[in-house]
N, C-alpha and C positions, 0 to 999 in steps of 0.2 A: 602376130603383134597385137597387144592390147589396144583398145581405143584410148584416145587421149582424154583424160578428165581434167577440167580446169581445177586450179588450186582451191577456188571457192567451193566447188562441188566436193572435193576431197575433204576439206575442212568441215563442211556441213555434215558429211557422214560421220566423221569422228565426234563431232559435238552431239549428234543424235545418239551415237553409241554410248557416249559418256552418260547421257540422261537415262538410257535404257538399263545400263549396268546398275545405276543407283536405284531405279524403280524396281528392278527385278533381282535385287541382291538375294532375296530369300530363295528365289528359284535356283540360283547358282549354288547357294549354301546347301539347299536340300539335295541337289544332284551330287554335290561333293560329299555329303554325308553317306550316300549310297556307295560311293567309291571308297571312302575311308572305312566303312563297315566291312566291305568286301576284301580289303587289302589284308592279306595274311602273311606277307613277307616280314622278315626281321630287319630289313634295311632301314636304319634310323634316318639316314639322309633322305631316302626316297619318301618315307612317311612324312617327314617334315615338308618336303617340297610338294607333296600331294595335297596337303591340307590347305583349305581355303577358309579364312575367318574374316571377321569384320575389317581387320587391319589390311588384309590382302585385297579385299574389295575396295577399300579406300585407296590403296596403291594403284589398282586398275583404273579407277576414276581419275586419279591425279595424272597418271601416265597419258590417258586420252586427252586430258585438259592441256598438258604441256605440248603434246604432239600437235594439237589443233592450233596452237599459238606460235609454233616455230615456223621459220621461213621455209618456203618451198625449196627443196634440194635439187629440183629438176630444172634444167636450163640455165644453170649458173655458169657465167663465163669464167673460164680458167686461164685463157690465153688468147691473145689476138696478134695478128701479124699482117702487114701489108706487103705483098710480094712486089718485086721490081716491075712486074708486068701489070700491076694495078689490081690484082685479085685481093679481095678482103678475106682473110682466113681466121676463123674463130674455133676455139675448142670449148665445148659446153658439156655440163653433166647431162646424163640421160639415164632413164630407167633401165634395169636389166631386162625386164620382160616378165618372166615367170620364175618365182623363187619357191623352192620347196624347203621346209624346215622339218626335221625329224627330231623329236624330243621325248623325254621321259618324265612322267609324273607331275609336271608343273602346269596347272591350268592357267596361271597368270601369263605364261608364254603365249597362250592363245589370244590374249588381249594385246600384249606388247608387240609380238612378232606380226600379228595381223595389222595393227595400227601403223607400225613403222613401214611395213611393205606397202600398204595402201597409200599412205601419205607420200611415199617416194615413187608412186606411179607404177608399182609392181603388182601383178597378180600373185597371190600366195596360196600355196598348197600346204596345209597343216597335217602332219602325220604325228599324232600324239600316241602315248603308250596306252595299252589296254587298261591299265590300272586307273587311268583318269578319264575314261571314255565318257561317262555320264556328265562330268563337269565340263569337259570340252564341248560336247554336243549342245549343252545348255548355252554356252557362250557363243558358239557358232550360230545357233538359232537367233541370238540377238544381233550378231553381225549381219545376218541375212535380212532381218527386219530393218536395221539401220540403212542398209543399202537400198532395199525396196522403197522405204519411206522417202528416199531422195532420188528415186528414178534411176538407180544404178543396178546393173546386173549382179546377181549373187555369185557369178563366176569369179569375181574379184577375190573372194575369200572362200576357199573350198576346204572341206575336211575329208581326209582319206582314211576311211575306217578299214584299214588293211591289216592282216596278220603278217608275220615275218616273211612267209613264202610269197604272199601277194606283193609285199613291198619290194622284195628282191626282183620279182618279175617286172614290176613297174619301173624300177631303176634300170634294169637291163633293156627293156623295150617300152619306153614311156608312151602312153596313149595320147599325150599332148606334149607340146614343146616345153622343155625345161632349160633354163638358162643358168641356174645356180642352185646348189644344194648346200644347206647348212645343217650338219648333224650336231645336236646338243645332247651329250650324255657320256657314258663310260667309253673306255677305249675299245671295247668289243663292238659297240654300235658304230663308232667312227671308222674302224677298220672294215666293218661290213659295208658301210656306205662307200668308202673309198674303193673297195674291191669291185663294187657293182655299178657305180655311177658312170654315166656316159657324158657328163658335163662337169664344169669346174665345181670343186668342193671347198668350202671354207671350214676349217677345222676349229671347233670350239673344244679345245683339249683340256688336259688335266691341270689342276692347280698346283699342289705341292709347293706352297709359298713359304719363303724363308724370311726370318728376321735376324739381322746381324746387329749385335750389341757391341758397339765400339767402346774402346777403353775410356774415351772422353765423353761421358754420358751422364744425363740426369737419370739416376737409377729408378726413381719413382715413375717417371715418364715411360721408361723402357718396360717396366712391369705392367703398367696400364695398357700399353700398346700390344704387348704379347697376349695378355689375358683376354683383351677385347677381340683380338684377331683369332684366337683359338675358340673362345666360348660363346661369343655373341650370336653366332649361327654356324654350327658345325657342318651343316649341309651345304653351305655356300662354297663354290669353287674358289672364292677369294679368302677362305679361312686359312689360318696359319697352321702348318704342319711341322716346321722345323725352326729351331732357334740355335744360332751359333754365337758363342760368347767369346769376346777377345781374351786371350790369355793374360793380358796385362790390365784387365779391368780392376781398379782398386776395390778392395773388399769383395772380391769375387765370390768367396765362399758364402758370405752373408747374402749376396744378391741371389745366388742359386738357391739357398735355403728359403729365402722369401718367395722366389718364383715357384718353387715346388709347393710351398704352403698355399699360395694363391691358386695354383692350378688344381691341387687336390681338393680345395674347397668347392670346386666345380666338378668334382669326380672325373678329372682327366687322368687317363692312364699315361704315365711318363716313362719313356725309355731314354737311355743316355749312353754316350760313348764312355771310354775308359776313364775319362777325367771326372766322371760322376760316380765312380765305383764306391766311393765312401758314403753315398747317400742310400740308406737302407730301403727306402720305398721306391727307388728308381731301378727299373729292370734294365739290365745290360743288353744292348743290341747284339743280335746274333752275327750279322755281317753287314757290309756296307750297302747291300742291295736295298735296305730299308730307306736309305736316303732318297731313293727314286719314288717312293710310294706316296700317293695321295690317300688320306685316311677318310675324310668326310665322317668323322666320328670324334668322340672325346678321347683323343689319342695324340701324343706329341713326342717328338724326339729332340733332345737337347744335347749339344756338343760344344767343344771348345775349338777355337781356331787361332792361328798364329797372329794374323794381322788382317788389315782390310783387303790387301791384294789376295791373300789366301781365301778370304771370304768370297770375293768376287769369283775366283776360279771354282770354288766349291758350288756356288749357286748356279753358275753357268753349266756345270757338269750335271747336276742332279735335278734342278728345278724343272717344272713343266713349262717355263717360259711365260708364266702368267703374271705374277706380282712378287715383288721383293721390297723389303724395308730395311733401311739403315737407321739406327737410333744413335745420334751423336750430336755433340755441341760444336764439332769441327766442320764448318761449312765447306772447306776445301776438300776434305775427305769425302763428305757427302756428295759433292758435285762429281768427283771422280767415280765414286761408286755408282751413281745414277747413270752416268754416261757409259760405264763399262759393263754393267749387268745386263744380260741379254733377256729381258722380260718385256712384256707388253706395257706394264705399268711399274714404275719404280717410285719409291716413297722415301722421304726424309722426315723422320719424327712424326709418322702418322700410321694408322692401322691399314692393313691391306684390305680390310672389309669395305673400303670405299671404291674398289674396282668394280664399278657397276654403272651401266648406262644412265640410270635414273640419277644416281649420285653425281655423275659427271655432267649433268645438265642436258642429256640427250633425249629426255622424255622416255626413257626405257632403252632396251637393247634387243637386237635380234639374237645376239650371241656375244661371247667374249672370245675373240679369235686369238689363238696362239700361233697362227701362221703369220707370215710377213707379207704375203700378197693376198688381196690388195690392201687390206686394212688390218691393223693389229690392235688388240685390246677390245674394249666395248664397241660393238658395231651398232651405231645408231642411225637415225634418219639420214644424216649427212653422208653416211658411208655406204648406204644400200643403193648406190648409183654407180654406173660406169661413165663413159664419156664418148662423145663422137665429134667429128670435125664438120664444120659448116664453111663451105667455100663459095664466095660470091664473085662471079666474073661477068664479063660482057663480050665473050667470044674468044678468050685466050686459048691458044693451043700450044703444045710443047713440041 
């Protein structure tokens, strides 16, 4: 069990870390340049996630600022009960203990995950990908300095520089206690962790997010939401991959033509179902299996759908359970859609790109869970806790 750190001590470390990241931004950028120059892969999404620039440094600083100002998530009373025999019974939030996060390419996770875990009273073991090693080690060095400057053991934030074989061995026989593992990455990584882990795993799974364009809609708004969701950051797990358009949308042909033109201006490859066969630049989908795919690329699939109920059923069948949007002027239809769609985040007239702990006011995120236990969607500070019961008596026996 970790030692108990006061909230003042935890906040002091976060504030020190915020200052260090600002002061040593060039060190992080230089380390990241080494990683970027060494990356020879052709994965567009991974390259985008790997890169650290001034904007990402600013995001790291802002995340640490927000975290330092949020309320302590530990020891929050969730329930109280007075037993007939006089015992006072309370349920309060409690830290997990030691959390391991396994992630690929994103050095900013080393800030966000470390900050969220530490603020919520957890020790964190960071296992980043080899492609971001230099960036991650530079950031972890700053974590250790922030901890030591405040008289806190560097054990609270550890980096595991393991290869795949070493990681598997650690998962199978951990050399220290593990209470929770969060894998962030592709389905191969998630399956690897689930297969080998000996403790609970929270899955940060695939996106494959849908936009449903209802027949009663502001067409300009719908176009803006789709194009933003697809092109603003294709490497994001909250990017749009599928668009389904109501059969009864007025001026449907014009809407599709406008959508194709907008997407092609961003060099998006467009595939479509049979209803888009008349559009020469749209490639016909080979089979329905593509509706399951997450692209993380300039690629999208567009299709037609009978009505809102059919859209709900299609999304629940094919999506990754991450995010889905309905664009409509009919509030009743939107409410039913949002209640019935089985995703961690559901939207009415807004882009799926907002499914993010920082955008949701959480000060960042450990992951975006597509599981239903114990938390769904962005996992922030308030969610990286479990709970326990406190019972006060004066000699009661049963």
